[in-house]
Backbone as CSV, one residue per row, in Angstrom:
resi,resn,N_x,N_y,N_z,CA_x,CA_y,CA_z,C_x,C_y,C_z
1,MET,-13.777,18.765,43.517,-12.408,18.729,42.929,-11.919,17.609,42.105
2,LYS,-12.509,16.366,42.576,-11.996,15.308,41.683,-12.734,15.397,40.452
3,SER,-13.984,15.583,40.143,-14.824,15.785,38.997,-14.425,16.986,38.238
4,ILE,-13.735,18.023,38.882,-13.139,18.978,37.868,-11.859,18.447,37.098
5,LEU,-11.342,17.776,38.015,-9.810,17.078,37.383,-10.320,16.193,36.202
6,MET,-11.397,15.380,36.487,-11.735,14.325,35.428,-12.303,15.182,34.072
7,VAL,-13.082,16.275,34.382,-13.574,17.052,33.117,-12.378,17.515,32.431
8,ALA,-11.409,18.115,33.264,-10.355,18.634,32.558,-9.412,17.655,31.663
9,LEU,-9.232,16.376,32.291,-8.633,15.241,31.646,-9.408,14.898,30.203
10,MET,-10.594,14.769,30.442,-11.408,14.391,29.184,-11.464,15.571,28.096
11,ALA,-11.257,16.741,28.526,-11.193,17.967,27.489,-9.971,17.614,26.798
12,VAL,-8.781,17.426,27.513,-7.326,17.408,26.891,-7.350,16.085,26.086
13,ALA,-8.190,15.275,26.296,-8.205,13.865,25.510,-8.786,14.141,24.304
14,VAL,-9.841,14.799,24.213,-10.689,15.285,23.020,-9.782,16.187,22.086
15,LEU,-9.158,17.123,22.797,-8.246,18.078,21.963,-7.187,17.352,21.218
16,LEU,-6.584,16.216,21.968,-5.545,15.472,21.377,-6.112,14.665,20.225
17,MET,-7.308,14.330,20.072,-7.869,13.530,19.173,-8.204,14.368,17.868
18,VAL,-8.543,15.730,18.040,-8.972,16.518,16.990,-7.718,16.618,15.999
19,PRO,-6.571,16.929,16.254,-5.407,16.995,15.299,-5.231,15.792,14.384
20,SER,-5.420,14.657,15.087,-5.190,13.437,14.484,-6.451,13.181,13.260
21,CYS,-7.524,13.732,13.480,-8.432,13.588,12.446,-8.116,14.546,11.303
22,ALA,-7.381,15.580,11.483,-7.165,16.613,10.490,-5.998,16.113,9.571
23,THR,-5.285,15.014,9.948,-4.126,14.689,9.127,-4.599,13.907,7.732
24,VAL,-5.844,13.383,7.797,-6.484,12.725,6.678,-6.509,13.595,5.605
25,SER,-5.730,13.354,4.417,-5.703,14.379,3.229,-6.874,14.167,2.231
26,THR,-7.389,15.274,1.816,-8.544,15.101,0.858,-8.132,15.846,-0.366
27,LYS,-6.789,16.057,-0.422,-6.199,16.680,-1.617,-6.458,16.008,-2.993
28,PRO,-7.159,16.622,-3.949,-7.707,15.750,-5.278,-6.446,15.750,-5.932
29,LEU,-6.403,14.576,-6.731,-5.237,13.977,-7.309,-4.965,15.093,-8.663
30,ALA,-3.802,15.171,-9.084,-3.404,16.162,-10.053,-3.809,15.211,-11.472
31,PRO,-3.908,15.954,-12.621,-4.339,15.286,-13.823,-3.427,13.967,-14.026
32,GLY,-3.999,12.870,-14.267,-3.274,11.634,-14.702,-2.599,11.004,-13.416
33,GLU,-2.667,11.586,-12.282,-1.974,10.894,-11.176,-2.633,9.552,-10.746
34,VAL,-1.914,8.663,-10.020,-2.329,7.319,-9.538,-1.705,7.397,-8.027
35,LYS,-2.580,7.175,-7.026,-2.257,7.240,-5.625,-2.688,5.626,-5.059
36,LEU,-1.594,4.960,-4.402,-1.915,3.867,-3.925,-2.429,3.816,-2.487
37,LEU,-3.515,2.955,-2.235,-4.178,3.003,-1.139,-3.831,1.904,0.074
38,GLY,-3.463,0.621,-0.576,-3.316,-0.488,-0.045,-2.597,-1.774,-0.583
39,ILE,-2.480,-2.598,-0.041,-1.785,-3.755,-0.536,-2.113,-4.891,0.040
40,SER,-2.560,-6.174,-0.588,-2.961,-7.321,0.311,-2.615,-8.691,-0.818
41,ILE,-2.369,-9.538,-0.117,-2.083,-10.960,-0.804,-3.248,-11.889,-0.260
42,PRO,-4.156,-12.212,-1.547,-5.407,-13.066,-1.325,-5.103,-14.449,-0.724
43,GLU,-3.675,-14.934,-0.601,-3.416,-16.328,-0.273,-3.598,-16.226,1.212
44,ILE,-4.384,-17.211,1.730,-4.633,-17.242,3.190,-3.419,-18.074,3.759
45,GLY,-2.994,-17.216,4.953,-1.908,-17.993,5.801,-0.432,-17.667,5.299
46,ASP,0.502,-18.349,5.618,1.977,-17.829,5.482,2.155,-18.351,3.981
47,LEU,3.060,-17.525,3.514,3.712,-17.942,2.085,4.744,-18.837,2.181
48,ALA,4.893,-19.662,1.074,5.987,-20.459,1.125,7.154,-19.669,0.524
49,ALA,8.420,-20.030,0.966,9.468,-19.175,0.329,9.635,-19.300,-1.071
50,ASN,10.062,-18.374,-1.860,10.549,-18.432,-3.255,9.522,-19.162,-4.269
51,LEU,8.087,-18.866,-3.768,7.122,-19.161,-4.885,6.360,-17.744,-5.403
52,GLN,5.431,-18.153,-6.430,4.762,-16.921,-7.004,3.354,-16.847,-6.428
53,TYR,2.976,-15.664,-6.149,1.711,-15.310,-5.505,1.014,-14.055,-6.010
54,PRO,-0.365,-14.141,-6.162,-0.883,-12.806,-6.562,-0.857,-11.780,-5.577
55,VAL,-0.814,-10.366,-5.970,-0.949,-9.400,-5.017,-1.742,-8.496,-5.652
56,ASP,-2.598,-8.066,-4.580,-3.557,-6.802,-5.017,-3.313,-5.569,-4.643
57,ILE,-3.356,-4.621,-5.326,-2.873,-3.314,-5.080,-4.265,-2.554,-5.257
58,SER,-4.627,-1.606,-4.115,-5.771,-0.773,-4.313,-5.403,0.568,-4.494
59,PHE,-5.982,1.117,-5.467,-5.525,2.650,-5.961,-6.693,3.558,-6.318
60,GLU,-6.358,4.811,-6.342,-7.259,5.691,-7.102,-6.626,6.496,-8.090
61,ALA,-7.165,6.830,-9.136,-6.501,7.620,-10.415,-7.409,8.480,-10.851
62,ASP,-6.699,9.591,-11.331,-7.428,10.475,-12.016,-7.333,10.181,-13.548
63,GLY,-8.474,9.845,-14.204,-8.523,9.110,-15.517,-8.190,7.855,-15.638
64,ARG,-7.450,7.296,-16.567,-6.949,5.872,-16.810,-5.635,5.908,-17.179
65,PRO,-4.705,6.361,-16.528,-3.203,6.329,-16.786,-2.804,4.752,-17.111
66,GLU,-1.828,4.697,-18.139,-1.340,3.381,-18.195,-0.363,2.815,-17.219
67,ILE,-0.827,2.019,-16.450,0.114,1.255,-15.230,0.825,0.294,-15.962
68,THR,2.236,0.202,-15.701,2.715,-0.743,-16.474,3.540,-1.943,-15.505
69,ARG,4.110,-1.483,-14.262,4.769,-2.330,-13.466,4.455,-2.048,-12.027
70,ALA,4.730,-3.006,-11.148,4.635,-2.843,-9.795,5.907,-3.518,-9.166
71,CYS,6.495,-2.810,-8.252,7.777,-3.197,-7.736,7.592,-3.254,-6.185
72,PHE,8.177,-4.326,-5.701,8.316,-4.997,-4.185,9.662,-4.682,-3.734
73,SER,9.716,-4.588,-2.329,10.980,-4.837,-1.636,10.460,-5.597,-0.407
74,TRP,11.373,-6.458,-0.126,11.062,-7.323,1.210,12.050,-6.845,2.185
75,SER,11.605,-6.224,3.261,12.352,-5.624,4.232,13.584,-5.088,3.809
76,GLY,13.496,-4.199,2.701,14.624,-3.424,2.250,15.498,-4.309,0.958
77,ASP,15.114,-5.476,0.862,15.699,-6.282,-0.135,14.924,-5.996,-1.450
78,GLY,15.485,-5.279,-2.668,14.822,-5.150,-3.695,15.202,-3.751,-4.193
79,PRO,14.362,-3.225,-5.117,13.084,-3.712,-5.592,13.252,-4.658,-6.528
80,TYR,12.080,-5.472,-6.829,11.792,-6.502,-7.663,10.780,-6.082,-8.314
81,CYS,10.656,-6.067,-9.762,9.524,-5.414,-10.359,8.773,-6.404,-11.300
82,PHE,7.487,-6.163,-11.473,6.876,-7.345,-12.228,5.648,-6.726,-13.054
83,LYS,5.282,-7.171,-14.108,4.451,-6.636,-14.946,2.996,-6.535,-14.448
84,ALA,2.121,-5.550,-14.675,0.892,-5.268,-13.996,-0.047,-6.154,-14.855
85,LYS,-0.394,-7.359,-14.331,-1.282,-8.305,-15.045,-2.747,-7.769,-15.217
86,ASP,-3.359,-7.181,-14.383,-4.608,-7.151,-14.573,-5.030,-5.496,-13.764
87,VAL,-5.449,-4.698,-14.329,-5.763,-3.414,-13.945,-7.095,-3.201,-13.968
88,ASN,-7.891,-2.927,-12.977,-9.354,-2.616,-12.952,-9.500,-1.222,-12.386
89,TYR,-9.603,-0.423,-13.447,-10.096,1.127,-13.144,-11.274,1.252,-12.106
90,GLY,-12.342,0.292,-12.667,-13.597,0.490,-11.916,-13.490,0.217,-10.415
91,SER,-12.918,-0.769,-9.962,-12.826,-1.190,-8.924,-11.528,-0.623,-8.131
92,GLY,-10.646,-0.179,-8.852,-9.327,0.555,-8.225,-8.573,-0.606,-7.915
93,THR,-8.252,-1.571,-8.608,-7.294,-2.689,-8.191,-6.297,-3.105,-9.136
94,ILE,-5.182,-3.526,-8.799,-4.127,-3.739,-9.709,-3.905,-5.224,-9.248
95,ARG,-3.816,-6.211,-9.979,-3.394,-7.627,-9.834,-1.961,-7.932,-10.378
96,VAL,-0.898,-8.295,-9.439,0.368,-8.584,-9.846,0.803,-9.952,-9.493
97,ASP,1.443,-10.691,-10.261,2.029,-12.043,-9.737,3.256,-11.685,-9.291
98,PHE,3.841,-11.954,-8.265,5.118,-11.651,-7.633,5.656,-12.813,-6.988
99,ARG,6.835,-12.993,-6.671,7.534,-14.192,-6.226,8.102,-13.691,-4.692
100,SER,7.829,-14.644,-3.820,7.729,-14.268,-2.374,9.500,-14.400,-2.152
101,SER,9.721,-13.756,-1.022,11.104,-13.842,-0.390,11.716,-15.301,-0.297
102,ARG,12.806,-15.332,-0.579,13.611,-16.691,-0.355,13.975,-16.901,0.921
103,LYS,13.801,-15.822,1.872,14.268,-15.947,3.248,13.054,-16.153,4.249
104,PRO,12.932,-17.232,5.114,11.828,-17.292,5.913,11.678,-16.322,6.989
105,GLY,10.788,-15.994,7.484,10.467,-14.926,8.523,9.469,-14.058,8.364
106,VAL,9.137,-13.077,9.199,8.210,-11.996,9.023,8.995,-10.723,8.215
107,HIS,8.307,-10.524,7.326,8.985,-9.411,6.421,7.947,-8.166,6.258
108,SER,8.676,-7.053,6.000,7.991,-5.905,5.355,7.638,-5.921,3.947
109,LEU,6.708,-6.025,3.402,6.515,-6.172,2.195,6.173,-4.592,1.670
110,GLU,7.013,-3.854,0.928,6.690,-2.707,0.413,6.424,-2.512,-1.036
111,GLY,5.438,-2.008,-1.720,5.149,-1.955,-3.156,4.828,-0.564,-3.604
112,TYR,5.153,-0.334,-4.692,4.897,0.962,-5.509,4.586,0.459,-6.864
113,VAL,4.028,1.452,-7.791,3.445,1.227,-9.083,4.236,2.206,-10.115
114,LEU,4.660,1.718,-11.235,5.044,2.720,-12.130,4.203,2.787,-13.217
115,TYR,3.655,4.113,-13.801,2.592,4.366,-14.658,3.207,5.559,-15.620
116,MET,2.476,5.638,-16.694,2.820,6.537,-17.640,2.084,7.915,-17.454
117,LYS,2.659,9.089,-17.527,2.098,10.452,-17.326,2.702,11.241,-18.096
118,ASP,2.239,11.872,-18.847,2.748,12.946,-19.827,4.016,12.372,-20.502
119,GLY,3.767,11.099,-21.024,4.862,10.489,-21.926,6.052,10.112,-21.119
120,ARG,6.068,10.148,-19.750,7.194,9.596,-18.960,6.585,8.863,-17.714
121,THR,7.468,7.805,-17.508,7.328,6.969,-16.464,7.370,7.576,-15.002
122,THR,6.376,7.531,-14.308,6.298,8.072,-12.839,5.777,7.042,-12.054
123,ARG,6.510,7.308,-10.674,6.421,6.298,-9.539,5.210,7.017,-8.578
124,THR,4.421,6.008,-8.078,3.456,6.311,-7.216,4.111,6.393,-5.791
125,ASN,3.299,6.649,-4.713,3.574,6.519,-3.485,3.861,4.959,-3.079
126,SER,4.525,4.693,-1.933,4.504,3.390,-1.549,3.583,2.834,-0.379
127,VAL,3.013,1.536,-0.549,2.329,1.149,0.457,2.942,-0.217,0.903
128,ARG,2.669,-0.659,2.345,3.356,-1.702,2.716,2.377,-2.646,3.772
129,THR,2.829,-3.880,3.878,1.881,-4.727,4.636,3.077,-5.820,5.361
130,ARG,2.736,-6.408,6.214,3.512,-7.515,6.734,3.235,-8.899,6.302
131,VAL,4.167,-9.684,6.109,3.998,-10.887,5.574,4.983,-11.879,6.170
132,THR,4.290,-13.225,6.470,5.466,-14.120,7.100,5.490,-15.134,5.942
133,VAL,6.855,-15.617,5.738,7.533,-16.303,4.955,7.874,-17.533,5.528
134,ILE,7.426,-18.945,5.170,8.010,-20.020,5.683,8.550,-21.060,4.616
135,TYR,9.241,-21.921,5.107,9.810,-23.114,4.112,8.603,-24.149,4.404
136,LYS,8.264,-24.826,2.978,7.184,-25.737,3.181,7.696,-26.941,2.461
């Protein structure tokens, strides 16, 4: 009886995992579309308040749409937009210099990118990461 219950619980666990795998979207990008994949700050450790840092945003794109600006919000404060400094379509990365929050603490840094599509400025999806800001 105990082994039957164990098998039943394992089967339920496997069935619960299957739908989570199905949530990964493989939908192809629309012509000229940009989709952000992630955001990272190459600086190691905590960021000093109100200083400029480089941010790398990874993306995938259909073609080579003109990426103009990246915008960031600090735990809901913003957006603050900055010129896209270095766009590398080969590696799918955008480098942007941005200014850290003036407030120390753990923040949610959320970003999106503005790009040209069909002659109009278009906004991408948002990506986020957690960042610690300190006074130095």
